[in-house]
C-alpha positions as a printed NumPy array, in Angstrom:
array([[  0.073,   0.039,  -0.004],
       [  1.408,   3.532,  -0.92 ],
       [  1.981,   6.038,   1.54 ],
       [ -1.018,   8.656,   1.3  ],
       [  1.371,  11.546,   2.384],
       [  3.515,  11.266,  -0.731],
       [  1.106,  12.965,  -3.091],
       [  0.984,  15.913,  -0.76 ],
       [  4.878,  16.009,  -0.558],
       [  4.802,  16.044,  -4.345],
       [  2.444,  18.7  ,  -4.543],
       [  4.076,  20.866,  -1.903],
       [  7.45 ,  20.468,  -3.804],
       [  5.904,  21.323,  -7.056],
       [  4.363,  24.5  ,  -5.671],
       [  7.671,  25.512,  -3.958],
       [  9.829,  24.844,  -6.989],
       [  7.337,  27.191,  -8.992],
       [  6.436,  24.583, -11.433],
       [  2.736,  24.188, -10.319],
       [  2.253,  28.015, -10.37 ],
       [  3.694,  28.014, -13.937],
       [  1.345,  25.201, -15.053],
       [ -1.762,  27.227, -13.632],
       [ -0.37 ,  30.398, -15.427],
       [ -0.141,  28.364, -18.78 ],
       [ -3.753,  26.815, -18.138],
       [ -5.026,  30.413, -17.618],
       [ -3.378,  31.736, -20.803],
       [ -4.729,  28.709, -22.672],
       [ -8.265,  29.488, -21.299],
       [ -8.531,  25.889, -19.921],
       [-11.025,  25.058, -17.204],
       [ -9.222,  23.976, -14.048],
       [-10.231,  21.691, -11.251],
       [ -8.789,  19.584,  -8.582],
       [ -8.118,  15.871,  -9.43 ],
       [ -7.048,  12.782,  -7.615],
       [ -4.29 ,  13.101,  -4.968],
       [ -4.417,  16.978,  -5.13 ],
       [ -3.387,  17.434,  -8.667],
       [ -4.743,  20.17 , -10.808],
       [ -6.405,  19.117, -14.05 ],
       [ -7.139,  21.503, -16.903],
       [ -9.27 ,  20.755, -19.792],
       [-10.306,  22.613, -23.059],
       [ -6.589,  24.041, -23.428],
       [ -6.678,  26.25 , -26.439],
       [ -3.074,  26.923, -27.567],
       [ -1.503,  24.646, -30.037],
       [  1.578,  24.198, -28.209],
       [  2.78 ,  21.59 , -27.161],
       [  1.237,  19.25 , -29.697],
       [  0.086,  16.386, -27.181],
       [ -2.933,  14.649, -26.019],
       [ -1.943,  15.921, -22.655],
       [  1.024,  17.406, -20.928],
       [  2.107,  18.153, -17.458],
       [  3.694,  21.298, -15.679],
       [  4.367,  20.644, -12.152],
       [  1.248,  19.176, -10.542],
       [ -1.02 ,  20.535, -13.392],
       [ -2.165,  18.174, -16.129],
       [ -3.425,  19.921, -19.065],
       [ -5.396,  18.688, -22.206],
       [ -6.91 ,  20.217, -25.327],
       [ -9.878,  17.832, -24.839],
       [-13.021,  19.533, -23.939],
       [-13.448,  17.049, -21.036],
       [-10.984,  14.683, -19.106],
       [-13.739,  12.116, -18.859],
       [-13.806,  11.841, -22.624],
       [-10.193,  11.618, -23.073],
       [ -9.891,   8.99 , -20.32 ],
       [-12.571,   6.993, -21.901],
       [-10.414,   6.901, -25.017],
       [ -7.025,   6.491, -23.325],
       [ -7.541,   5.039, -19.827],
       [ -3.909,   5.117, -18.851],
       [ -3.213,   8.556, -19.912],
       [ -3.833,  10.273, -16.51 ],
       [ -1.547,   7.757, -14.742],
       [  1.103,   8.433, -17.227],
       [  0.805,  12.128, -16.637],
       [  0.768,  11.857, -12.935],
       [  4.087,   9.885, -13.227],
       [  5.342,  13.12 , -14.787],
       [  4.285,  15.286, -11.959],
       [  6.711,  13.329,  -9.84 ],
       [  9.378,  13.839, -12.512],
       [  8.83 ,  17.641, -12.246],
       [  9.342,  17.393,  -8.305],
       [ 12.555,  15.073,  -8.696],
       [ 13.951,  17.629, -11.264],
       [ 13.344,  20.535,  -8.77 ],
       [ 10.89 ,  22.223, -11.154],
       [ 11.91 ,  24.416, -13.942],
       [ 15.235,  22.61 , -14.792],
       [ 12.845,  19.706, -15.987],
       [ 12.193,  21.743, -19.114],
       [ 15.627,  21.936, -20.675],
       [ 16.372,  18.408, -19.466],
       [ 13.134,  17.127, -21.007],
       [ 13.96 ,  18.886, -24.227],
       [ 17.444,  17.327, -24.305],
       [ 15.836,  13.909, -23.729],
       [ 13.213,  14.454, -26.558],
       [ 16.258,  15.372, -28.979],
       [ 18.22 ,  12.35 , -27.966],
       [ 15.147,  10.093, -28.509],
       [ 14.677,  11.646, -31.965],
       [ 18.18 ,  11.264, -32.948],
       [ 18.177,   7.567, -31.824],
       [ 14.747,   6.407, -33.025],
       [ 13.303,   9.117, -35.247],
       [ 10.592,   9.549, -32.482],
       [ 10.502,  12.126, -29.656],
       [  9.264,   9.706, -27.126],
       [ 10.426,   6.283, -27.742],
       [ 13.951,   6.686, -26.227],
       [ 13.016,   9.737, -24.   ],
       [ 14.028,   8.776, -20.459],
       [ 10.989,  10.705, -19.131],
       [  8.418,   9.131, -21.258],
       [ 10.011,   5.585, -20.649],
       [  9.897,   6.327, -16.891],
       [  6.241,   7.503, -16.981],
       [  5.399,   4.366, -19.005],
       [  5.358,   4.945, -22.858],
       [  2.384,   2.656, -23.481],
       [  0.092,   4.486, -20.913],
       [  0.84 ,   7.566, -22.39 ],
       [ -0.197,   6.414, -25.968],
       [  3.536,   6.049, -27.183],
       [  5.101,   3.173, -29.02 ],
       [  8.486,   1.737, -28.75 ],
       [ 10.9  ,   2.187, -31.917],
       [ 13.877,   0.528, -32.777],
       [ 17.248,   2.294, -32.028],
       [ 19.074,   3.535, -35.168],
       [ 22.704,   4.506, -35.447],
       [ 23.589,   8.132, -34.369],
       [ 24.947,   8.683, -37.844],
       [ 21.664,   8.019, -39.42 ],
       [ 19.901,  10.381, -36.967],
       [ 22.383,  13.126, -37.76 ],
       [ 22.12 ,  12.326, -41.599],
       [ 18.304,  12.943, -41.249],
       [ 19.03 ,  16.174, -39.372],
       [ 21.265,  17.497, -41.841],
       [ 18.905,  16.726, -44.623],
       [ 16.093,  18.497, -42.86 ],
       [ 18.211,  21.505, -42.076],
       [ 19.366,  21.758, -45.844],
       [ 15.659,  21.832, -47.21 ],
       [ 14.641,  25.254, -48.641],
       [ 12.247,  27.087, -46.416],
       [  8.933,  28.137, -47.965]])
């Protein structure tokens, strides 16, 4: 049985490290409807900005979705909230805002290694890829990833 105090510790840490206040500001800017969810997390639905492009994303102890309702998205993807709650812990362990550049680096590494932003991303793997709706991808040689990056960079811009 898990310790019922731990979610409170996580939420307190994410408040103190400023990631939860940032998440609430992002939810307000995105005109999302915010309410309290399980274990004291904040849930935001109807997020209207197009970034990031994800079914759901987490900032501190705030879990956001563009879906008009968490009930609807959880009916389609039952493990998604559990996946996002795992990310709330990652924000706490990363001491808040440092999570952003470290997550971005993990996403870049994943793309270089697999061609997918999540498949080899430590944070997505730790949060359970499948629960988040992600798939595993085979690892490719780094030279192949860099070659694809060079090709993308050399394309003329429209």
